[in-house]
N, C-alpha and C positions, 0 to 999 in steps of 0.2 A: 257489626259495621264492617264494610269492605273498603279497600283501596283500589284505585284504578277507575275504569268506566263503571257507571252505575249498572248493576246487573238487573235483569228482569226477574220478577217473582214467579212468572209462568214457566213451568218446566218445559224445555224444548223437546225432551224425549221422555214421554210418560213411561213410568216403570213401577214395579212393586219394590219399594225401598226396603221393606222388611226382608223380602226374599233375597235382595242383593246383599244385605248385611249378613245374612246367613252364609252366603257364598264366601264372603270375606273371612269368616271365622276359620276357614281352612288355611288362611295365610299365616295365622298366629304360629302354628307349629313350624311352618317353613322358615319364618323369620327368627324364631327363638332357638332353633337347632344349630344356628351358626353364630360365630363371633364376629364375622365380617360380612355385613349385608351386601357388599359388592360382589360376593361369590354367587349370590342367588338373585341379583337384581333383575336380570333378564326374565327369569321365571316369574318374579313378582309382577313385572310389567304385563306378562301374558295373562296372568290370572285376573289382574285389574281390568283388562280389556273387556271381560265379560260383563262387568257391572258399571264401568266408567270408560267408554271408548276414548282413546287418545292415540297420538302418533309418537309421543316422546314423554318419558317419565324421568324426572331428575330430582336430586336432593342437593340443595345449596347450603353450604356451611359458612357461617359468618365468622370472621376472625375475632380473636380475643379483644382487639381494640375497637371492634364494631365499625371499622372504616372500610373493610374490603369483604367481598363475598367470593367464595371459591366453590367450583363444581366438585363436590366430593365423590359423587357416583352418578351414573346415568346409563341409559340403555336406548338404543335407536339412533344415536348420532355420535360421531367422534368429536371429542372436546380437545382443544390444544392443551398440551401439558402445562401445568401450573397456571392455567387461565384464571385471572382474577378480574373483578369489576368493582367500581365504587358502590357504596351502599348509601342511599338517601337517608338522612337523619330522621325523616318523617316516619320511617318504619319503626323507630324506637320511641318517638315522642307522641305518636298517635295510636291509640288502641285499635286493633283490627283483628278479624277472625278469618277473613278470606280476601284475596285479591283476584278479581276477574278482569281480564283484558281481552276485548273483542278484536283489537288490531294492535299487535305488539310493535309494529313499525312506527307507531305514533307514541309509544310509551318510553319514558326516559331510562328505565331499567333494562328493557329487553331489546331496544332498537340497535344497540351496539354489541349485543352478545352473539354467541354462536347459534342460538335457536333461530334467529331470523335468517342467518346465512344457510341454515339447514332447510329452510322453506316453511318454518312454523309461522302461523299468523295469529293464533289466539292462545290464551293461557288461563289456568286456574292455579292459584298459589295458596297453600295453607301453612300457617306458621308452626314452628316447633319451639317450645320454650322449656328451659331448665331453670328451676329456681326463680321463676318469674321473669327471666331475661330471654330475649329472642336469641336463639342459638343457630337455628337452621330453618329450612322451609322445604316442603314437598311441592313440586311444580309439575302440573299436567299441561302438555302443549299439543296443539292440533294444527294441521294445515288448513283447516276450515276456519273462516272468519266467524267470530261470535259463537263458537262451538259450546261454551260452558255457561252455566247459569247457577243461581243459588240452590236450585233443586239438586245439583250435584254435590252440595256441601256436606251432607251427612256421610256420603260414601267417602269423599275426600278426607274428611276429618277422621273417620274410622281407619283409613289407610295411614294417615299421618300419625295416629296413635300407635299403630303397630311399628311404623318406622322409628318413632321416638324410643320405643322399647328396644328395638334392635340397635339404634345408635347408642343408647345407654350401655348395652352389653358390649358394644364395640369399644366404647370409651374405656370401660372398665378393663377390657382385655388389653387395649392399647397402653393404659397406665401400668398394668401388670408387666407387659412386655418391656416398657421403658424402664420400669423399676428393676427388672432382671438385668437389663442391659447396663444400667447404672451400677448395680452391684457387681456385675462381672467386670465392668470397666474399673471400678474402685479396687477390686481385687488385683487386677492387672497393674494398676498404678502402685499399689503396695508392694507387689512383687518387683516392679520396676525400681522403686526406691531402694529396696533391700539389695538388689543386684548392683545398682549404681554405687551404693555405699561401699560394697565389697570391692568394687573396681577402682573408684576414685580416691579412696583413702591412701593408696600407695601408688608410687610410680609417676612418671611424667605423662602429661596429657596426650602428647603426640604418640605415645606408645599404647594408649588406652582407647583411642577414639574408635578404632575398628571393632573391638569387643563391645564398646558402648553402643555402636550402631547396630550390631546384631541383636542385642537385648532390646533396644528401643523399637525395632521393627515389629516385635510381638504386640506392642501397644499402639505404635504410631508408624504404620508402614511408610517407607520412603525408598527411593532409588539412589539418593545421594544425600550426604550430610556434610555441611561445611561450617567451620568456625574461622572467622576472620577478625584480626586484631588491628585497630587503628594504631598507627605509629605516632610518635610524639609531634611530628611536624603537622599533623592534622590533615594532610593532603594525600597520604598513602596508607595502605593497609597490608598487613602480612597474612597470607593464607596459612594460618597457624597449623591446622590439621585438615585432613580431608578423608572422605569415605566415598568411594565410587571412582572408577577409572576415568570417567569423563573429566574429573577435576585436574587430572595430570596436565591437561592442556592449558590450565589457568596459571599465569606466572605467579611465583611465590610472593613478589612484591607488586601490588597493584595500586594504581592511582584511584583514589576514591572519587566516584562520579560526582559532578557538581550538583546533581539533583538529590543527593543524600546529605542530610544535615546530621552530623554525628553529635552535635551539641544539643539537639532536641529530638531524640529518637522516639518513635511511636512505641506503644506497649507491645504490639504485635502487628503483623501484616499477613493477610491471606490473599493470594492472587490465584484465581481459578483458571486463567488462561494467559500464560506468559507471552504467547505469540501475538496477543492483541495489545501489548504494552510497548511503549516507545522508550522507557528509561534504559540507559545504557547497561545497567547491571542485569535487568530483565531480558534485554535483547541477547546478552552474552549467554545467559542460562538457556534461553530458547534455542540458540544456535547449537548448544550441546545436547538438545533433544528433550529438555525438561519442559513440561507444560503447566505445572502448578507448583506453588511454593508456600511454605509457612515460615515466616521470619520472626525471630524473637531476640531482642537485645539482651545482653548479659551485663549486669552491673556488679561492681565491687566497691563497697563504701560509698554508694551513691554516684559513682563515676562509671561511665560507659567504658568497658574494657574489651568487649568482643561482640560479635553478632553471630547468632546461630541460625542456620537455614536448613529446613527439611524440604527436599525437592522430589517431585514425582513426575514420571513420564506419562501420567494420565491427567486429564482435565478435571478440575473440581475435586481433587483428591482429599482436600482438607476442609474440616468444618470447625464451628466454634468450640465444640467439646474437645477437639484436638489441642487447643491452646493450653489446657490444663496439663496434659502430658508433656507438651513441649516446654512449658514453664518449669516443670520438675527437672527435666533434663538440663535446662539452662541454669537452674539453681545449683545442681550438683557440679556442673562445669564451673560455675562462679566460685564455688568452694575450692575446687582444684586450682583455678587461676589465682585465687587469693593466696592459697598456700604457696604457690610458686612465686608470687610477687613478694610475699613475706620472706621466703627463703632467699630470693634474689636481693631484696633490700638488706637483709642481715648479712649476706655475703659482701655486698658493696660496703656496708658499714664496717665490717671486719677488715676489709681491704683498706678502706680509708683510714681506720684506726692504726692499722699496721704501717701504712705509708707515713702517717703523721708521727708515729713513734720512731720510725726509721729516720725521718727527716729531722726530728728533734735530736736524736742521737747524733746525726751527722753535724748538726749545728754545734752541739756540745763538743764534739771531737775537734772540729775546726777551731772553735773558740779556745780550747785548751792548747792547741798547737800554736796559735798566734799569741796567746797569753804567755807562753814560755819564752817569747822573745822580749828583749828589753825595749825601752822607748815608750812613747805614749801613743802607739798605734795598736794598742790592745783592744780586744772586743769585750767591752764591759757593758752590762745592763741587763735587767730582767723585766723591764716594762713591756706591756703588750705591744705597743707600736714598734719598739725596737726589735722584739722577738719576731714579729711578722716580717720585718725587713730582712732579718737574718735567714728566716725560713725560705723566703723567695730567693735570696741570694744563693742559698744552698741548692735550691732546685735548678737555678739557671747555671750554676757553676759546672754542672756535669755535661753541659752541651757547649758547642763552639759558637754560641750566639753572642752578637755584639750587644753590650749593655750600656744604657744611658742612665747615669745617676743624677738625680735632680734634688735640690735642696738648698737651704740657705748656707752661707759661708760658715765653716766651722762645725758642721753637723756630722762630720766623720765619713766623708765620701771616700777618702783614700783608705780608711780602715776597711770599709765594705769592699773596695776594689781588691785589696790584699786578701780579704776573706774569700772572694770569688776565685782569685788565683790559687789560693791554697786548696780549694775544693775541686779544682779542675784537673783534667788529665795533664795539664801543663805545669803542675805544681813544682816539678823539678827544674823547670826552665826559669829564665830570669823574669823579674818584675821590674819594668822600666817605667818611671814616671816622668812626665813633662808638664810643667805649668805653662800653658800657652800665653798667659797674661804677663809672664815674667821676662819675656824676651822680645826684642824688636822684631818686626815682620821679617826682615832679611835674615836675621840670625835664627829665627824660628825654623825657616825652611832648611837651612843648612844643618841645624841640629837634628831635625826630624828625618830628612832624607839623606844626609851626608853629602859629600862633595868630592870631586876629583881634583887632582893637582892642577893649578892654574885656572880653576873655575872662577876665581875672583882674586883681587889683589890680596896678598897675604896667604893664599892657599898654596903653600910650598909643598904640601904632600896630601895624598888622598886620606879621607877620613870617613869611616862608616857612620851612618846616622843612627838614631835611636831605633828606627824600625829594624835595622840589621842587628843591633845589639839585643833587641827583644826577641830575636828568632827563637822559636820553640817555646816562648813564654807569653807574657801579657804586656801590652803597651797601654799605660794609663795616661790619658790626656785630660789633665785637670784644667778647668776654666776653658773648655773647648769653644765656648761662645765668643772668646776673644781672639780666635784664630783669624788671620787676614783672609780675604776672599781668594787671593791668589793661592795661598796654601790650602784653602778648602778645596779648590778645584783639583789640585794635585792629590790631596789625600782621598778624595772621592774615588779616584782610580784604584787606590790601595784597597778600599773596601769592596769595590765592584769586581776588579780583575785580579786582586791579590798580587799586584806587581807595581813597580815604581822604578825611577831612575834617579841616580845621584845628580846633584847640581853639576852641570858641565860634563856630564857623562852621556854615553850613548847605549850602554848596556842596560837591558831590561832585567831587573832583579826580582826574585820572588819574595813576597812578604808573608813569611810564616809567623804571623802574630795574631793574637786575639786582642781585640780593641775593647777597652772599657773607658768610656768618656764620662766626664762630669761637668756640671755647670750650675751656677746659681742664678743664671739669667733666664728670662722668658724667651726661649728660642723662637716661638711662634711670633712674638712681637718683633724680634730681630729680623725674622723673615719678611714681615710686612715693611720694615724699614730698610730692606735690601742690604742688611748687614750680615745675613747668614743665608747660605744656600738651602733651598727647600729640599733638593734631592739628597744633599748630605744629611739633612735632619732625618729624613726617613730611613736612610741607611744606618744612622747611629741609633735611632729610636726603635730598634727591633724588640728589645725588652726594657721597658721603662721601670725604674725603681726610684720611688720618691722617699727621701729620708726625712723623718720628722724632726722639727727643731727641738731644742732641749726643753723649752717650756711645755712641750707635749710629752716629755719623758720625766716628769717630776720624781718618779720612783727611782730614777737612775742617778740623780744628782749626788746623793751621799755615797753610793758605791763608787761612782767616778771620782769623787773627792778623796776617798780613802786610797784608791789605786794611785791617783796622782801624787798624794802625799808620800807614798812609799817611793815612787820614782824620783820625786824632787829631793827627798831626804838623802838619796844616794848620790845626788849631784852637787849638793852644797855641804859646807863643812859641818854645820850644826843643824841637824834635822829638827823640826818642831816636835814638841811633846804630844801634839794632837790638836783637835779642833774643839773649841768650847761649844756648849749646848746652844748659847745665843748665836754663835757664828754659824752653826749648822742650820738654825732656823732662818737666819738671814740668807743663807745660800738657797734654801728651799723656797723662800718667798720672792727671790729675785727673778726678773723677767728674761734675762739672758739673751740680749740681742746678738751677742757674738757666739752663742751656743757653746759647744764643748771646748773649743779653742779658748774662748774668753774665760771659762771656768778654770782651765789649767793655768792661764797667765795670772789670774787673780790669786790663785792658791800659791803659785811660785813667789809672787810679790809678798804675800802675807807670811810665807815661811821665812823669807829673808828678814822681814820686820820682827818676827817673833824671836829670831836668833836663838833657837833651841827651846823656847818656851811654848806656851799654849797659844794657839791662834784664836784671837777673840774678834768680835765683830768690828772693832776699830781698825783691825789690820786689813779688812776687806775693802778694797776700793770699788764699791758697787755704785754704778751710775744710776741716779733716779730715773724712773720710767719716763718722766716728762722732760728729761734732759735733751737739749738740742745739739749734742756733741756730734760733729760731722766726722765721717771716716777719713783717715789720712790718705793723701795722694801717694802714688807709687814712685815719685821722683826721688833721686838719690839725696838731693839737698834737703827735701822735706823729711826723709827718713832720718838723717843726722839730727836735724832740729827736733824731730819727735823724740829721738832717744835722749837728747839732752834735757828736753822738757820733762820726760817721764822720770829721769834721775832726780831733777830738782823737785818734782812733785813728791817723789818717795821720801826725800829728806824732810820736806816740809810737813808731810803727812805724819811721819814718825814723831817729829817734834810736837805736833799738835796732840797726838794720841797720848804721849807721855805727860804733857802739861795737864790734859784733862784728867788723867789718872791720878796725878799728884793732888790736883784741886779736890777731886772726889774723896781722896783719902786724907784730906786736910794735911797734906805734905808729910804724911807718915810713909816713909820710903818702903818699909817692910810690907805694909798693906798695899801700896801702889804696885810693888814688884809682883805680889801674889795675884793682883787683879790683871796684870799684864802677862802673866804666865812666865815671868822672869825670876831669876835669882837676884839677890841684892847686889851681887858683884856685876851681873849683866846690866842691871838698872844703873848702877854708878857709872859704868862705861858709857852708856848712852847719854846720861846727864852731862858727862864731861864733853862728849862729842857735840852736843847741842848747846853747850854753855849754860846749863841749868843747874850747876852745883849749888 
């Protein structure tokens, strides 16, 4: 059965078929003596002319997918390189043994091919099958319309059989050649691996890239090799190493082109002609004279860490098989980069550990220095929040930065300010403290800036202010949020220009002080209420340090209590014998609205009540969490009233505690004295004092 135009059974050129077939036998030796039929195809065409006249003889090879047909070999006409055409599926679905076309201009297969352009008008096609599958076809073409008929089929089939045998030999030879190439390529890759291992196991990558490039050229020829590393900002890349003088023109730090997505890199990229591409990176490479490139990303732990590029000054220099060699180079570079990253991370970790140890040692040193002083401004506490505050304070103490301490009242802001002073280069200078809330507005300015004689009524002589007194040291402004706006404006100049004038003076004085400010107010809210200057806030808030309340430092309550008891014991006549277990538990459970200051005050009161005995829970004036006690005002009269009230409360509380102890002991004075941590003599003294004999 044939495809194409129905052929005539009448031979158009009567001949002796048997004689023609004998002539063809001579072809067998010609075709079997060579491995590539293309070498003798012109000779085959000349011999076939004697038995089957034609103007063009060709062999068409069908692709493995069965969708395209390619001219594998031909004689008599020039075929465009890599010419391919579509294959009608009917060639596979319909059985056929010959295709005769009397007018190829009207046939769907031939009318768009080179045969029609070469002046061919008719054709005879015989299929070639391997394993029952259509693989190729022998095509005879003629300039004459209707030149071929079925009478030509025996001759055409005999020729197709010889071509099939030759193609089989050619395929075997091609497979052997490819196998040899693969084996040689594999051997080169193994040698490449061994060479790369010996190079990349030691040394820095930037020192090894040129030797690596020389080794890789034996397997993967290139004119330039580049490794670029994205920087943490994601917008720039560092030209980590280079090979090839042309790369010297590329800046070390480059902006990553917007058309490159570093978060979703491709597995590899092959570009045959860089001059035809518009991407910025490709345009840059083309300007340097490169025409083709193979790019491969480098990953470490699943993260893109670099990009490897092989560049050539020839077009289409790289193929799919080159990717394997490029990937091996990329993998070795990845190991080198990973080793460098691990070493760098270890170095950074060691440096961080050393800095942390040094900082911790500095904190201990400053703590011991301040602890050696008397008073209740010692640095006490081992809780994590408190140690973090001290570490930051130790860090900022070494520089001349203005510090703003934030936190509730009584959290130890002055303690931290003294800690910063002790750790600074001004440690030998004075530490001058000023509570901005304790002075009227007019007096605050005169105390802060000083005044000249006659500046106001009563100014009989000049007086330096605290800024001058703190020269060479630290000026601590407590409750800075209470400073009047007029004083804020003047103090802003101190921070900006480091100069000021006394009240009533004209001389400009230099302010050689470091300022540490503190407040328990919300300064941002005060700014919104026009009570605090925004520009002064930003000048003060260079380094903000927030102190935790005592309720967030539960581990420090008992150490603070022990330290306070030692100090209090030295200031009163009869120091307490200690703190009972129940009292310690009460201290730990309390919510401490007044923070560390409240703790010390409560312990001082309890020590007085204990009168040398053991402090018990009844001695502790702890205010319940739901209490609505309001803080006292700052007026002088209220302060006197508050003192008298506290004294009366202390007497009443002591009487109540003794009464309860007696009732609990069923008025056994020995048992009651023991429960109160007192001797019998001490108890009798208190019984007499309160009229309870």
